C-alpha positions in Angstrom: 92.1 105.4 115.5 91.6 104.5 111.8 87.8 104.6 112.0 87.9 108.0 113.8 90.4 109.3 111.2 88.1 108.3 108.4 85.2 110.2 110.0 87.3 113.3 110.4 88.2 113.3 106.7 84.9 115.0 106.0 85.2 117.7 108.6 88.9 118.8 108.5 89.8 121.7 106.3 92.9 123.2 104.9 91.2 126.5 103.9 93.1 129.6 104.7 91.5 132.8 105.9 93.6 135.6 104.5 93.6 139.4 104.7 92.3 141.5 101.8 94.3 141.6 98.6 96.0 138.9 96.6 99.4 137.4 97.6 101.5 134.3 96.9 103.0 132.1 99.6 104.3 128.6 100.4 106.6 128.3 97.3 107.6 124.6 97.1 109.9 122.5 95.0 109.0 118.8 95.0 106.8 119.5 98.0 109.8 120.9 100.0 110.7 124.4 101.0 114.0 125.5 99.6 115.4 122.0 99.3 119.2 121.3 98.9 120.6 118.6 96.7 117.6 117.4 94.8 117.8 114.7 92.1 114.8 115.6 89.8 116.0 117.0 86.5 112.6 118.7 85.9 111.4 119.4 89.4 107.7 120.3 90.1 106.9 123.7 91.5 103.9 124.9 93.5 102.6 127.9 95.3 99.4 129.1 97.1 97.3 132.1 96.1 96.0 134.0 99.2 93.2 136.5 99.1 90.6 137.9 101.4 88.2 138.3 98.5 85.5 135.6 98.0 85.7 133.8 94.7 89.2 134.9 93.9 91.2 132.6 91.7 94.2 132.3 89.5 93.8 132.6 85.7 97.4 132.7 84.6 100.9 132.5 86.0 104.5 133.3 85.1 107.6 131.5 86.7 111.1 132.8 86.6 114.1 130.6 87.5 117.6 132.1 87.6 121.1 130.9 88.3 121.8 133.7 90.8 119.9 135.9 93.2 121.2 138.9 91.4 119.6 137.8 88.1 116.3 137.0 89.8 116.2 140.5 91.4 116.4 141.9 87.9 113.4 139.8 86.9 115.6 137.7 84.6 114.9 134.0 84.2 118.2 133.0 82.6 117.4 129.3 83.4 113.7 129.5 82.6 111.1 132.1 81.9 107.7 130.4 81.5 106.1 133.5 80.1 102.5 134.2 80.8 100.7 130.8 80.9 96.9 130.9 80.8 96.1 128.3 83.5 94.7 127.9 87.0 97.4 125.3 87.8 99.4 126.2 90.9 100.7 122.7 91.8 102.7 120.1 89.8 104.1 122.8 87.5 107.2 121.2 85.9 110.4 123.1 85.4 110.9 123.4 81.7 114.1 125.4 81.3 117.8 124.8 80.6 119.2 121.4 81.6 120.4 121.4 85.2 123.8 120.3 86.4 125.1 118.7 89.6 125.3 121.2 92.5 123.6 123.9 90.4 121.8 126.7 92.4 118.3 127.7 91.2 116.5 130.8 92.4 112.8 131.3 91.5 109.7 133.3 92.0 106.2 133.5 90.5 103.5 136.0 89.8 99.8 135.3 88.8 96.8 136.9 87.2 93.6 136.9 89.2 89.9 136.4 88.0 89.8 140.0 86.8 93.1 139.6 84.8 95.0 141.7 87.3 98.6 140.8 87.8 99.9 140.2 91.3 103.3 141.3 92.6 106.1 138.8 92.5 106.3 136.4 95.3 109.1 136.3 97.7 112.0 134.4 96.1 112.6 130.7 96.8 115.5 128.4 95.9 116.6 124.9 95.3 119.9 123.3 94.5 120.8 120.1 92.6 122.5 117.1 94.1 125.1 114.9 92.7 123.3 113.7 89.6 125.9 111.2 88.2 127.6 108.3 89.9 131.0 109.8 88.7 130.3 112.9 90.8 131.1 110.8 93.9 134.9 110.6 94.2 135.0 109.7 97.9 135.2 106.2 99.3 133.1 104.4 101.8 134.9 104.3 105.1 134.2 102.8 108.5 135.2 100.0 110.8 133.9 96.5 110.2 134.3 93.9 112.9 133.8 90.2 113.3 130.2 89.4 113.9 129.4 87.4 117.0 126.7 84.8 117.1 126.3 83.0 120.5 124.5 79.7 120.2 123.2 78.1 123.4 124.6 74.7 124.3 124.3 72.1 127.0 120.5 72.2 127.6 117.4 70.5 126.1 113.9 71.2 125.0 111.2 69.8 127.4 107.4 69.5 127.4 104.5 67.9 129.2 104.4 64.2 128.2 101.7 64.3 125.6 101.4 63.8 121.8 100.3 66.6 119.5 100.1 69.3 122.3 96.9 71.3 122.2 96.7 75.0 122.3 96.8 75.2 126.1 99.1 76.3 128.9 101.5 73.9 130.7 103.3 74.6 134.0 106.9 73.7 134.9 109.0 73.9 138.0 112.5 73.1 139.1 114.3 73.5 142.5 118.0 74.1 142.9 120.2 74.4 146.0 122.5 77.3 146.4 125.4 76.6 148.8 125.3 78.9 151.8 129.1 79.0 152.0 129.7 80.3 148.5 129.5 83.9 147.4 127.7 84.4 144.1 129.4 86.7 141.6 126.9 86.6 138.8 123.8 84.7 137.8 122.4 84.7 134.2 119.2 82.9 133.3 118.2 82.2 129.6 114.8 81.1 128.7 113.3 80.2 125.3 109.7 79.1 124.8 107.4 78.1 122.0 105.1 80.0 122.1 104.4 82.2 125.2 106.4 81.8 128.4 106.1 83.6 131.7 109.1 83.2 134.0 109.2 83.2 137.8 112.0 82.8 140.4 111.1 82.2 144.0 107.6 83.4 143.3 108.7 86.7 141.7 107.8 87.3 138.1 110.9 88.0 136.0 109.2 88.6 132.7 108.2 86.9 129.4 110.1 84.7 127.0 108.2 84.4 123.8 110.7 83.2 121.2 112.1 79.8 120.4 115.1 81.0 118.3 116.4 83.6 120.6 116.3 83.2 124.4 115.3 86.0 126.8 118.0 86.9 129.3 117.5 87.7 133.0 120.0 88.8 135.5 118.9 87.0 138.6 121.7 87.7 141.0 119.4 89.8 143.3 116.6 87.2 143.3 118.7 84.2 144.4 119.1 83.2 148.1 121.1 80.6 149.9 119.5 77.2 150.1 116.4 76.2 148.1 115.4 78.3 145.0 112.6 77.5 142.7 112.3 78.3 139.0 108.8 78.2 137.6 107.7 78.8 134.0 104.3 78.7 132.3 104.2 78.1 128.5 101.2 78.6 126.3 101.0 77.0 122.9 99.0 79.2 120.6 96.5 77.8 118.1 98.0 77.3 114.7 98.7 74.5 112.3 97.4 71.3 113.9 100.1 69.3 112.0 102.8 71.4 113.7 103.2 69.8 117.1 106.0 72.1 118.2 105.7 73.2 121.8 108.5 73.4 124.2 110.5 75.1 127.0 114.3 75.6 127.2 116.2 76.9 130.2 119.9 77.5 130.9 121.1 79.1 134.1 124.7 79.8 135.0 125.6 80.9 138.5 129.2 82.0 139.0 130.9 82.3 142.3 133.9 84.3 143.5 135.9 81.1 143.5 135.4 77.6 142.2 133.3 76.0 139.5 130.0 77.6 138.4 126.6 76.0 139.0 124.7 75.1 135.8 121.0 74.4 135.6 119.4 73.1 132.4 116.0 71.8 131.3 115.8 68.0 131.4 113.7 65.1 132.9 114.3 66.4 136.4 111.8 69.3 135.9 108.3 68.8 137.0 105.2 69.7 134.9 101.4 69.9 135.2 98.4 70.5 133.0 96.2 72.4 135.4 97.0 75.7 137.0 97.1 75.3 140.8 96.8 78.3 143.1 100.4 79.5 144.0 101.9 77.1 141.5 104.8 79.5 141.0 105.6 79.9 144.7 108.5 78.1 146.4 106.2 76.5 148.9 103.9 74.8 146.3 103.8 71.0 146.8 104.8 69.6 143.4 105.2 66.0 144.5 102.2 64.9 142.4 103.5 66.7 139.3 104.8 64.4 136.5 108.3 64.4 135.1 108.8 66.5 132.0 109.5 64.8 128.7 112.9 65.6 127.2 112.2 66.3 123.6 115.9 66.5 122.6 119.0 68.7 122.8 119.0 72.4 121.9 119.5 72.6 118.1 116.9 70.0 117.4 114.1 70.3 114.8 111.9 72.2 114.3 113.6 75.0 116.1 117.3 74.6 115.1 119.9 76.7 116.9 118.7 78.8 119.8 120.7 82.0 120.4 121.6 84.0 123.4 119.7 87.3 123.9 119.7 89.3 120.7 120.9 92.6 122.0 123.1 94.2 119.5 124.8 97.2 121.1 127.7 98.8 119.3 129.7 101.9 120.1 129.4 104.9 117.8 132.1 105.7 115.3 133.7 109.1 115.4 135.5 110.2 112.2 137.4 113.4 111.5 139.6 115.2 109.0 141.3 118.6 108.8 141.6 120.5 105.5 143.0 123.8 104.2 141.1 126.5 102.4 143.4 128.9 100.5 141.1 131.6 99.0 138.0 133.7 99.7 135.0 131.3 99.6 132.1 131.8 97.2 130.1 128.7 98.1 130.6 125.4 100.0 128.3 122.4 99.8 128.5 119.0 101.4 126.7 115.8 100.4 127.1 112.8 102.6 125.5 109.5 103.6 126.3 108.1 107.1 124.8 104.6 107.6 122.9 103.7 109.6 122.5 107.1 111.4 124.8 110.2 111.4 125.5 113.7 112.5 127.8 116.1 110.6 130.1 118.7 112.3 132.2 121.5 110.8 134.6 123.4 112.9 132.9 122.2 116.1 129.3 123.1 115.1 126.7 120.6 114.1 125.5 121.0 110.4 121.8 121.1 110.1 119.1 120.3 112.7 118.0 116.9 111.5 118.2 113.9 113.8 118.0 110.1 113.1 119.3 110.9 109.6 119.4 109.7 106.9 115.9 108.1 106.4 115.3 104.4 106.2 115.5 102.7 102.9 115.9 99.2 101.3 119.7 99.5 101.6 120.7 97.0 98.9 118.7 99.0 96.4 118.8 102.6 97.6 120.8 104.7 100.0 119.9 108.3 100.9 122.4 111.1 101.1 121.8 114.6 102.6 123.1 117.9 101.2 123.8 121.1 103.1 125.1 124.5 102.0 127.9 125.1 104.5 129.3 128.4 103.1 128.9 130.1 106.5 130.7 127.4 108.4 133.7 126.9 106.2 136.5 129.5 106.6 139.8 130.4 105.1 142.7 128.6 106.7 142.5 125.3 108.6 139.1 123.6 108.9 137.9 120.4 110.6 135.1 118.2 109.5 133.7 115.3 111.6 130.9 112.7 111.5 129.4 110.6 114.2 127.9 107.3 113.0 125.2 105.4 114.9 123.6 102.0 114.1 120.0 102.7 113.2 118.5 99.9 111.1 121.6 99.3 109.0 123.3 97.4 111.8 120.1 95.7 112.8 118.9 96.1 116.5 118.0 92.4 116.4 118.7 89.4 114.3 116.3 86.7 115.4 113.8 88.2 117.8 110.9 88.8 117.7 111.4 87.8 114.1 114.3 87.2 111.7 115.6 90.7 110.8 117.7 91.8 107.9 121.0 93.5 108.7 123.4 95.1 106.2 126.7 95.7 107.8 128.5 98.0 110.2 128.1 101.8 110.1 129.9 103.5 107.3 130.4 106.9 105.6 130.6 108.4 102.2 131.1 112.2 102.0 131.8 114.8 99.4 132.5 118.5 100.3 133.2 121.1 97.6 134.5 124.5 98.3 134.2 127.0 95.4 136.3 130.2 95.4 135.2 133.7 94.7 138.0 134.3 92.2 136.9 131.4 90.1 140.0 129.3 90.8 139.8 125.5 91.0 137.5 124.3 93.7 138.7 122.2 96.6 137.1 118.8 97.2 137.2 117.1 100.6 136.2 113.4 100.4 135.9 110.5 102.7 139.0 108.2 102.3 141.7 106.5 104.2 143.3 109.9 105.1 140.6 110.4 107.8 140.9 109.3 111.4 138.4 107.1 113.4 137.8 106.0 116.9 135.2 104.0 118.7 136.5 105.0 122.2 134.1 108.0 122.5 131.3 108.7 125.0 128.6 106.7 123.1 129.5 103.2 124.1 126.3 101.6 122.9 123.4 102.6 120.8 120.3 100.7 119.6 116.9 101.9 118.6 115.2 99.2 120.7 117.4 99.2 123.8 118.6 102.8 124.2 121.9 104.6 124.3 124.8 104.5 126.8 126.8 107.7 127.2 129.8 108.1 129.4 130.6 111.8 129.7 134.0 110.9 131.1 135.0 109.7 127.6 133.9 113.0 125.8 136.2 114.0 123.0 136.4 117.7 123.7 137.1 119.7 120.5 137.1 116.5 118.3 135.5 118.4 115.3 137.7 121.5 115.7 141.1 122.2 114.0 144.0 121.3 116.2 142.5 118.3 118.0 145.1 115.6 118.7 143.8 112.5 116.9 147.2 110.8 116.7 146.0 107.9 118.7 142.9 107.4 116.6 143.1 104.7 113.9 142.9 104.8 110.2 139.4 103.9 108.9 138.9 100.9 106.8 137.9 101.2 103.2 134.7 99.2 103.4 132.3 97.8 100.8 129.7 100.1 99.3 126.1 99.2 100.0 125.7 98.3 96.3 122.8 100.7 96.0 121.7 103.8 94.1 122.8 107.0 95.8 119.6 108.9 96.1 118.9 112.4 97.6 116.6 112.3 100.5 113.5 114.0 99.2 111.4 114.1 102.3 111.2 116.4 105.3 113.9 115.4 107.8 113.2 114.0 111.3 113.7 116.8 113.8 113.0 117.6 117.4 109.6 119.2 116.9 108.7 120.0 120.5 109.6 119.8 124.1 107.3 118.6 126.9 107.6 119.3 130.6 106.7 116.5 133.0 103.6 117.1 135.0 104.4 114.8 138.0 107.3 112.9 139.6 106.7 110.1 142.1 108.9 107.7 144.1 107.2 104.3 144.1 110.3 102.6 145.6 113.2 104.2 147.5 115.6 105.7 144.9 113.3 104.9 142.0 111.6 108.0 140.5 108.9 108.0 137.9 108.3 111.1 135.7 104.9 111.5 134.1 105.0 113.5 130.8 101.3 114.0 130.9 100.6 112.0 127.7 102.2 109.5 125.3 104.9 110.9 123.1 107.7 109.7 120.9 111.4 110.8 121.2 113.7 110.9 124.2 114.5 112.8 127.3 117.0 115.6 128.0 118.3 115.6 131.5 120.0 118.2 133.7 122.0 116.6 136.5 124.9 117.4 138.8 126.8 114.8 140.8 130.1 113.0 141.4 132.2 111.7 138.6 131.3 108.2 137.6 127.7 108.3 139.0 125.3 106.7 136.5 121.7 107.7 135.8 119.4 105.4 133.9 116.2 106.3 132.1 113.7 103.6 131.3 110.6 104.3 129.3 107.0 102.9 129.2 103.5 103.9 128.1 101.7 103.1 131.3 102.1 102.1 135.0 101.3 99.1 137.2 99.1 99.5 140.2 102.1 100.1 142.5 103.2 103.1 140.4 106.1 101.2 138.7 106.5 100.8 135.0 104.3 98.4 133.1 106.6 96.8 130.5 104.7 93.7 129.2 103.8 95.4 125.9 107.4 96.4 125.4 108.4 92.8 124.8 112.2 92.4 124.6 113.2 96.0 124.1 115.3 97.4 126.9 114.1 101.0 126.3 116.8 102.3 128.7 119.2 105.2 128.2 122.2 105.5 130.6 124.3 108.6 131.3 127.5 108.5 133.3 128.5 111.8 134.8 131.9 113.4 134.3 131.4 115.6 137.5 132.2 119.2 138.1 128.9 121.0 137.7 125.5 120.8 136.0 125.5 118.5 133.0 122.9 118.5 130.2 122.5 115.5 127.9 120.1 113.9 125.4 120.6 110.8 123.2 121.5 110.9 119.5 120.8 107.5 118.1 117.8 106.0 119.8 114.1 106.9 120.4 111.3 105.7 122.5 107.5 105.7 122.7 106.5 106.6 126.2 104.6 108.6 128.8 106.5 107.5 131.9 110.2 107.6 132.6 111.8 105.6 135.4 114.9 107.3 136.7 117.4 105.3 138.8 120.8 106.4 140.2 120.0 110.1 140.5 122.4 111.9 142.8 120.0 113.0 145.5 116.4 113.6 144.5 115.3 115.0 141.1 112.7 117.7 140.6 110.3 118.3 137.7 113.0 120.6 136.2 115.5 117.7 136.0 113.9 116.1 133.0 112.0 117.2 129.8 110.7 115.2 126.9 111.9 115.9 123.4 109.3 115.2 120.7 110.9 113.6 117.6 109.2 112.8 114.2 109.4 113.6 110.5 108.9 117.4 110.5 105.8 117.4 108.2 103.9 120.6 107.7 100.4 120.7 109.2 97.6 120.5 106.6 94.7 121.4 108.7 93.2 121.7 112.2 89.9 120.8 113.8 88.1 121.8 116.9 84.5 121.8 118.1 82.4 122.5 121.2 82.6 118.9 122.4 85.8 118.4 124.6 85.8 114.6 124.2 85.8 114.9 120.4 88.6 117.5 120.6 90.6 115.1 122.8 90.1 112.2 120.3 91.3 114.4 117.5 94.4 115.4 119.4 95.1 111.8 120.2 94.8 111.0 116.4 97.3 113.8 115.6 99.8 112.7 118.3 99.4 109.0 117.5 99.8 109.5 113.8 102.8 112.0 114.1 104.6 109.7 116.5 104.8 107.0 114.0 106.5 109.1 111.3 110.1 107.8 111.2 110.9 108.3 107.5 108.4 105.4 107.1 105.0 105.1 108.7 105.6 102.7 111.5 103.2 100.5 113.4 104.4 101.5 116.9 107.2 103.5 118.5 107.6 101.7 121.8 108.5 98.0 121.5 110.9 95.8 119.5 109.1 96.2 116.2 108.6 99.7 114.7 108.1 98.3 111.2 106.5 99.8 108.1 103.5 97.5 107.9 101.7 98.1 104.6 98.3 97.0 105.8 98.1 99.7 108.5 98.1 102.5 106.0 96.1 101.5 102.9 93.2 103.7 104.0 95.0 105.8 106.7 97.3 107.3 104.1 94.3 109.2 102.6 93.1 110.4 106.0 96.5 111.6 107.0 96.5 114.1 104.1 94.0 116.2 106.2 96.4 116.3 109.1 99.8 116.6 107.5 101.4 117.3 104.2 102.4 113.7 103.4 102.8 113.9 99.7 106.6 113.5 99.6 106.6 111.1 102.6 104.3 108.6 100.8 105.9 109.1 97.5 109.1 107.9 99.2 107.4 105.0 100.9 105.8 103.7 97.7 109.3 103.7 96.2 110.5 101.6 99.1 107.8 99.1 98.1 109.1 98.9 94.6 112.7 98.6 95.8 111.7 95.8 98.1 109.7 93.9 95.4 111.1 90.5 94.3 111.6 89.7 90.7 108.6 87.4 90.9 106.4 90.4 91.8 106.0 89.4 95.5 105.9 92.3 97.9 106.7 92.0 101.6 104.1 92.9 104.2 106.7 95.2 105.7 108.6 97.8 103.7 111.5 98.3 103.8 111.6 94.5 104.4 113.6 94.5 107.6 111.3 91.7 108.6 111.2 89.7 105.4 107.5 88.8 105.3 107.0 87.8 101.7 103.8 85.9 102.5 102.1 86.4 99.1 99.3 88.1 101.0 96.7 90.3 99.3 95.6 92.7 102.0 98.9 94.1 103.2 100.8 94.5 99.9 97.7 95.9 98.3 98.8 99.3 99.7 101.3 99.4 96.9 98.3 99.8 94.6 96.0 101.8 96.9 98.3 104.5 98.2 99.4 105.9 94.8 95.7 106.4 94.0 95.3 108.4 97.2 98.2 110.6 96.4 96.8 111.2 92.9 93.4 112.1 94.3 94.6 114.3 97.2 97.5 116.0 95.5 96.8 115.6 91.8 100.1 113.8 91.7 100.2 111.6 88.6 103.9 110.9 88.8 103.6 108.4 91.7 101.1 106.3 89.8 103.2 106.4 86.6 106.4 105.6 88.4 104.9 102.7 90.4 102.8 101.3 87.6 105.2 98.7 86.3 105.7 97.3 89.8 102.0 97.3 90.5 101.3 95.4 87.3 104.0 92.9 88.2 102.3 92.3 91.6 98.8 92.0 90.1 100.0 89.5 87.6 101.9 87.5 90.2 99.0 87.4 92.6 96.5 86.5 89.9 98.2 83.2 89.7 96.6 82.3 93.1 93.0 82.8 91.8 91.0 79.6 91.7 87.4 79.7 90.4 87.3 83.5 90.8 88.4 83.5 94.4 91.8 84.3 95.9 92.4 83.0 99.4 95.8 84.7 100.1 95.2 86.6 103.2 97.6 86.2 106.1 96.0 88.1 109.0 92.2 87.9 108.6 90.1 90.6 110.2 93.1 91.9 112.1 92.4 92.6 115.8 88.6 92.5 115.6 87.2 93.4 119.1 87.4 90.1 121.0 84.8 88.7 123.3 87.1 89.1 126.3 89.2 92.2 126.9 92.1 90.0 128.0 92.3 88.6 124.5 94.1 90.2 121.6 92.3 88.1 118.9 88.9 86.7 119.1 88.4 82.9 119.4 84.7 83.2 118.5 84.1 82.0 114.9 81.1 84.3 114.6 83.4 87.3 115.0 85.9 86.2 112.4 85.6 87.0 108.7 86.6 84.4 106.1 90.0 85.2 104.9 89.2 84.4 101.2 86.4 86.9 101.4 88.8 89.6 102.6 91.5 88.7 100.0 89.0 88.5 97.1 87.4 91.8 98.1 90.7 93.6 98.3 92.0 92.1 95.1 88.8 93.2 93.2 89.4 96.7 94.6 93.0 96.7 93.3 91.9 95.5 89.9 89.4 98.3 89.6 92.1 100.8 90.6 94.5 99.3 88.1 92.0 99.6 85.3 91.6 103.3 86.1 95.4 103.8 86.3 95.9 102.1 83.0 93.2 104.2 81.3 94.8 107.4 82.6 98.2 106.3 81.4 97.0 105.5 77.9 97.2 101.7 78.3 93.7 100.5 77.1 94.7 96.8 76.8 95.7 96.7 80.4 92.6 98.6 81.4 90.4 96.1 79.6 92.1 93.0 81.1 92.0 94.4 84.6 88.3 95.2 84.3 87.5 91.8 82.9 89.3 90.0 85.7 87.5 92.3 88.3 84.2 91.3 86.8 85.0 87.6 87.1 85.9 88.0 90.8 82.7 90.0 91.5 80.6 87.2 90.0 82.4 84.5 91.9 82.4 86.5 95.1 78.6 87.0 95.1 78.0 83.4 94.1 80.1 82.0 97.0 79.5 84.5 99.8 76.2 86.3 99.4 73.3 84.9 101.4 70.2 86.0 99.3 67.8 84.8 102.0 69.4 86.8 104.9 70.7 89.8 103.0 74.4 89.6 104.1 77.7 88.0 103.1 79.1 84.8 104.7 78.5 84.9 108.4 77.5 88.5 108.5 80.4 90.2 110.4 80.8 93.9 110.1 83.8 93.4 107.8 81.9 91.0 105.6 79.4 93.9 105.0 81.8 96.8 104.9 84.2 95.4 102.3 81.6 94.5 99.7 79.8 97.8 100.1 83.1 99.8 99.9 84.5 97.9 97.0 81.4 97.9 94.8 80.8 94.2 95.1 77.2 94.3 96.2 74.5 94.1 93.5 72.7 97.5 93.3 69.3 96.1 94.3 70.9 94.4 97.4 72.9 97.3 98.8 70.1 98.5 101.1 69.7 95.0 102.7 73.5 94.7 103.3 73.7 98.2 104.7 70.7 97.6 107.1 72.4 94.5 108.3 75.7 96.4 108.9 73.8 99.0 111.0 72.2 96.2 113.0 75.6 94.6 113.7 77.0 97.9 114.9 74.0 99.1 117.0 73.1 95.7 118.5 
């Protein structure tokens, strides 16, 4: 996708074709339309000049900013009147008026003069309001419900392996037979499997799934697969290539079968398991003769080095928190505003109605450093007399969806709320403040019994709290919320477009691959969730499981989903047609498996809800070639589907992280698709917030996976992306704001340079097309690019960028030292990697040609030779 996006950069356009005359449109404040609760004391304003006349342009402008709509209508800028400014600038125009205060309203408009000196009419008015600018403006308290954390360590089993020293990077096969008494009724059967590295699990010849983690076991409910008499467990485990001095390879199994009476049956890995090197046909089947297999070697008990404790499945489901408070308004209302932060996710209600249309809010941040709050004008929803305010809290990434799998994950606490509502009166009397404190009420006994971004949401309509956010609701049985610890972070207004439901897709097909199992086809991959319409008896449960593709038998293919459950469950209350969609989860999918449907669903029973950051379109493309148009549309959908207040790597599996390396170039290409200026300004701030005092930056930001690998090629996005924003949006503020952190990273990474070469590259030529489509990564050395070549090339590029940034910011000493270091690396790079005889670098891979050409490392007289070799590698 990235290569295609790069090609499209040259052909997409944001040009507007306008009617005759000159007009002004798209008034923006800090890239946003009419934002509420901003934090910039001197916000930047922009507008677009529209004209049907060729060659038309702006030669001057005048901006008026007023403290009221009435003043602005009178052409009075009582906060700021720029006067006529001779300039063609229509973006990044800084407000330069009176100092702005917390909660202040600002109304503005603009007029311009064209190429002939003719003044335009005033634009339509726009507005912004200020947020809570001082910490002392927050008088509310953080409230919520903290609970004891549960960590379930596995006991009473052992690690085993094939009896060999220093296991090679190969697959080993394991089997174990168990007898299930025919005279005992099985109540439950839970199988836990951990493997280092890649395990595939079978029971009685049926594949159960994968187990690819040594620290957290994968769980399987095997009640339906067991049968009286002999049962056979079979597991293959592949040890991946890695450090030859790390001999770790192992399998760990724990099975507990409980009966309606009597003691349970326990099965663990030990020397009684059988193992083999070679794969035999039908090795996983119960009838396979394993008499010639050897006894497994018991490596040691669970908890041994190098793995340490192994945990039960890492599925962190938590019920939503429902909070409410009633308050009295005595006088006629002039204005009411609310600012609040509900971590990890939240929805706000006033007098029974949801406030705003955002979902999965607030945006993701590095929570110990920065927490977002959202502001709304709620004047129309607050009324004289008794009012009720309510907030629902979901988990999001604050209460992490995983702790250990597939990687150690940061978690920050239980959901919590900070809220500030101010009601100002028309007669000028003292305003009323409603704040979050111990006078609220809280319950976890609502309909959302579980919510998790990887696993889905469970909703029991029988538990609905009808009228919970309206005055008069009886919450006497609810509990008093706890006063909980603050996140310890800066409260920052969310200055990006919110995530919204941006579209609805109808399914194109529904099939029934198995009796009672229905599969809906949405026609293409999408990101979001489903809205269902169902009628049935009280207590019936419908489950929705999501995947991107199908197996040959028409059932879901879930191998690429890894350990995510991707399943939403709805329990009916009965009594008519019920409509429901989740609040606090999302999925990447095309196909939806529906189980438990009362009767047989139709195409009208389900629809897909498209969910992403609601970024404005920046341009469109079409041509006469249908295939190119389809590729373009796939780029748009694939890019948009990974906007989740950070640019994620994928929306479907147990990952969805903000990998820096994925966007170093893509961030520039995206500017031709969407208005990403505020979005990437926010994400680069995440990088600085996540930076260690040493200067190290995680490969993932925010660092929910704490990958401080001191790697060049992924964290270099912290240097590259601000330059793209400057080039594409003339935004110098991102470079200036990020510059100290960039310098800290450059200086830190420079300590790894040896003889002009830096070898710090963690991932190599990531996902180069392998020699076999069944492989993810190539095993062919001829296809792999030397990691020091990649790291040195990228670091040279960063040094050149930094020299330019320093010069633009008036830091000549910095510019000189960065340029000098870049020159040293260029000399060493060519001395080590350029093959003068053959005209290419190192082993001549495409990457080994592209990077030197792109990063100005090739001597001018050799560029033609290197380019010709690159063409040859591509075409042959």
